[in-house]
PALUM-860354 format. One record per atom (N, C-alpha, C, O): residue in three letters; x, y, z. Coordinates in steps of 0.001 Angstrom, whole numbers, padded with zeros to 6 digits, always signed. Layout:
% residues N
ALAXYZ;...
% end
This chain:
% residues 81
MET+120474+039076-015380;MET+121926+038881-015407;MET+122594+040252-015367;MET+122309+041105-016207;SER+123457+040463-014423;SER+124109+041752-014262;SER+125329+041850-015175;SER+126055+040878-015382;ILE+125531+043043-015708;ILE+126712+043266-016542;ILE+127731+044128-015814;ILE+128688+044605-016425;ASP+127537+044334-014509;ASP+128430+045186-013734;ASP+129836+044616-013645;ASP+130808+045371-013685;ASN+129962+043306-013526;ASN+131276+042692-013359;ASN+131645+041932-014624;ASN+131461+040717-014701;MET+132156+042632-015597;MET+132464+042043-016896;MET+133696+041142-016827;MET+133956+040392-017768;GLU+134457+041197-015738;GLU+135658+040376-015619;GLU+135327+038892-015591;GLU+136153+038069-015987;ASN+134143+038541-015134;ASN+133787+037140-014965;ASN+132909+036593-016080;ASN+132241+035577-015888;ILE+132894+037230-017220;ILE+132028+036774-018313;ILE+132416+035370-018776;ILE+131565+034627-019263;GLY+133666+035006-018634;GLY+134105+033675-019017;GLY+133477+032588-018171;GLY+133434+031428-018581;GLN+132988+032949-016989;GLN+132374+031981-016091;GLN+130863+031879-016293;GLN+130214+031032-015680;ILE+130308+032724-017135;ILE+128867+032741-017383;ILE+128532+031727-018469;ILE+129241+031618-019469;ASP+127447+030988-018264;ASP+126952+030082-019293;ASP+126152+030924-020289;ASP+124962+031171-020093;ILE+126807+031351-021336;ILE+126207+032257-022311;ILE+124949+031665-022927;ILE+124021+032399-023268;GLU+124910+030358-023073;GLU+123745+029708-023682;GLU+122465+029942-022884;GLU+121369+029813-023430;LYS+122584+030277-021625;LYS+121406+030509-020790;LYS+120927+031957-020824;LYS+119866+032276-020287;LEU+121706+032827-021453;LEU+121330+034234-021520;LEU+120223+034454-022539;LEU+120172+033794-023577;THR+119337+035392-022225;THR+118365+035809-023226;THR+119092+036652-024261;THR+120234+037062-024056;TYR+118417+036904-025373;TYR+119001+037754-026402;TYR+119339+039126-025819;TYR+120424+039660-026051;GLU+118399+039687-025063;GLU+118578+041024-024517;GLU+119756+041084-023541;GLU+120530+042041-023556;GLU+119890+040064-022698;GLU+121009+040024-021756;GLU+122339+039951-022499;GLU+123269+040696-022192;ALA+122423+039067-023461;ALA+123666+038899-024214;ALA+123991+040158-025007;ALA+125151+040564-025077;PHE+122980+040778-025603;PHE+123197+041994-026391;PHE+123690+043130-025497;PHE+124605+043864-025871;ASP+123085+043276-024317;ASP+123525+044316-023381;ASP+124966+044092-022939;ASP+125743+045041-022828;MET+125318+042839-022689;MET+126695+042525-022304;MET+127656+042838-023448;MET+128752+043353-023223;MET+127243+042528-024664;MET+128083+042801-025823;MET+128295+044313-025973;MET+129405+044761-026261;LYS+127232+045092-025778;LYS+127360+046556-025853;LYS+128321+047080-024792;LYS+129111+047987-025056;ALA+128251+046504-023585;ALA+129150+046930-022516;ALA+130608+046615-022869;ALA+131507+047401-022569;LEU+130834+045469-023502;LEU+132192+045115-023934;LEU+132700+046094-024977;LEU+133849+046532-024920;VAL+131852+046435-025921;VAL+132238+047390-026964;VAL+132574+048742-026339;VAL+133548+049383-026733;ASP+131774+049175-025372;ASP+132055+050438-024685;ASP+133426+050408-024025;ASP+134174+051383-024094;GLN+133757+049290-023384;GLN+135067+049163-022744;GLN+136189+049227-023771;GLN+137215+049866-023538;LEU+135995+048567-024903;LEU+137023+048584-025945;LEU+137177+049980-026544;LEU+138291+050419-026828;GLU+136066+050670-026733;GLU+136108+051993-027355;GLU+136683+053074-026457;GLU+137207+054074-026947;ASN+136588+052882-025139;ASN+137102+053930-024260;ASN+138625+053949-024214;ASN+139221+054917-023740;GLY+139257+052883-024706;GLY+140714+052866-024834;GLY+141475+052737-023533;GLY+142683+052972-023514;GLN+140825+052374-022455;GLN+141479+052306-021149;GLN+141910+050889-020764;GLN+142291+050650-019618;VAL+141853+049954-021707;VAL+142265+048580-021408;VAL+143532+048256-022203;VAL+143743+048755-023308;ASN+144363+047406-021604;ASN+145602+047027-022285;ASN+145322+046011-023389;ASN+144188+045564-023560;LEU+146344+045659-024121;LEU+146196+044763-025268;LEU+145657+043394-024854;LEU+144776+042850-025518;GLU+146176+042840-023770;GLU+145727+041523-023312;GLU+144245+041542-022935;GLU+143493+040640-023304;GLU+143836+042562-022208;GLU+142429+042683-021819;GLU+141555+042941-023047;GLU+140431+042445-023126;SER+142064+043710-023995;SER+141309+043964-025237;SER+141041+042663-025987;SER+139945+042458-026509;LEU+142024+041802-026041;LEU+141859+040513-026710;LEU+140814+039665-025992;LEU+139976+039033-026636;LYS+140862+039648-024655;LYS+139874+038891-023888;LYS+138466+039452-024130;LYS+137519+038689-024321;LEU+138333+040768-024121;LEU+137031+041388-024374;LEU+136534+041051-025780;LEU+135348+040788-025977;PHE+137435+041061-026744;PHE+137069+040720-028115;PHE+136576+039277-028195;PHE+135563+039001-028837;GLU+137288+038360-027549;GLU+136887+036942-027546;GLU+135517+036761-026887;GLU+134666+036033-027397;ASP+135315+037430-025751;ASP+134026+037344-025066;ASP+132917+037942-025931;ASP+131816+037396-026006;GLY+133213+039052-026575;GLY+132234+039679-027464;GLY+131877+038783-028638;GLY+130724+038743-029066;THR+132854+038072-029151;THR+132604+037140-030248;THR+131675+036013-029804;THR+130774+035617-030543;ARG+131896+035501-028603;ARG+131014+034452-028071;ARG+129590+034981-027904;ARG+128624+034295-028238;LEU+129467+036191-027390;LEU+128144+036789-027213;LEU+127470+037028-028563;LEU+126273+036787-028717;TYR+128245+037502-029539;TYR+127707+037732-030878;TYR+127162+036434-031477;TYR+126065+036415-032036;ARG+127922+035368-031359;ARG+127484+034079-031915;ARG+126193+033610-031249;ARG+125302+033080-031913;HIS+126097+033808-029947;HIS+124884+033425-029224;HIS+123689+034250-029705;HIS+122621+033704-029978;CYS+123877+035560-029805;CYS+122795+036430-030289;CYS+122388+036040-031703;CYS+121199+035978-032016;ASN+123356+035781-032543;ASN+123074+035405-033927;ASN+122305+034088-033996;ASN+121394+033941-034811;ALA+122667+033137-033148;ALA+121959+031847-033134;ALA+120500+032037-032720;ALA+119604+031410-033285;ILE+120267+032895-031742;ILE+118898+033172-031307;ILE+118111+033812-032449;ILE+116965+033442-032701;LEU+118718+034758-033128;LEU+118034+035420-034251;LEU+117727+034441-035378;LEU+116649+034499-035969;GLU+118661+033542-035681;GLU+118427+032555-036732;GLU+117276+031621-036370;GLU+116443+031303-037219;LYS+117225+031177-035105;LYS+116123+030313-034660;LYS+114793+031050-034761;LYS+113787+030479-035182;THR+114796+032304-034379;THR+113576+033104-034442;THR+113132+033284-035885;THR+111944+033193-036193;GLU+114084+033539-036762;GLU+113761+033696-038182;GLU+113162+032412-038752;GLU+112219+032466-039541;MET+113705+031256-038355;MET+113166+029986-038836;MET+111746+029774-038327;MET+110893+029292-039071;LYS+111480+030126-037074;LYS+110134+029990-036520;LYS+109144+030869-037287;LYS+108037+030440-037609;ILE+109555+032089-037569;ILE+108683+033004-038309;ILE+108438+032480-039709;ILE+107315+032542-040209;SER+109469+031967-040343;SER+109340+031419-041689;SER+108380+030232-041702;SER+107533+030122-042589;LYS+108518+029342-040710;LYS+107615+028187-040623;LYS+106183+028642-040377;LYS+105248+028086-040953;PHE+106008+029633-039539;PHE+104670+030151-039270;PHE+104061+030723-040547;PHE+102892+030482-040849;ASN+104860+031483-041291;ASN+104360+032069-042540;ASN+103999+030991-043556;ASN+103007+031124-044271;GLU+104798+029919-043628;GLU+104473+028803-044527;GLU+103161+028154-044122;GLU+102318+027861-044970;TYR+102991+027930-042829;TYR+101756+027329-042327;TYR+100577+028248-042623;TYR+099515+027787-043042;LYS+100760+029522-042410;LYS+099701+030498-042658;LYS+099291+030477-044129;LYS+098099+030539-044434;GLU+100236+030393-045027;GLU+099938+030347-046454;GLU+099188+029069-046808;GLU+098266+029098-047623;GLU+099577+027942-046201;GLU+098874+026677-046469;GLU+097429+026730-046004;GLU+096539+026216-046683;VAL+097192+027334-044875;VAL+095838+027444-044327;VAL+095003+028364-045191;VAL+093826+028083-045416;GLU+095569+029448-045682;GLU+094823+030388-046503;GLU+094467+029804-047875;GLU+093452+030176-048463;VAL+095296+028898-048380;VAL+095053+028298-049690;VAL+093877+027336-049627;VAL+093083+027268-050565;ASP+093756+026601-048545;ASP+092699+025584-048422;ASP+091332+026173-048360;ASP+090348+025440-048256;
% end
């Protein structure tokens, strides 16, 4: 997924992005906000898009954490037997 054209992020199905793709896009949005070259309206749009990307990344991390936790529980059960 290319991050070259950040104007069309609203048209991207964020749920299909990998963690790395979404994180890279979020970093690019932050860079745009930090450079100070966008107007207030565009800043708000970038913030909203960044929030959507953040939520997606966070959901992926939570799912991964649950998988690891379940694996560790299973591992402990096997070691006890």
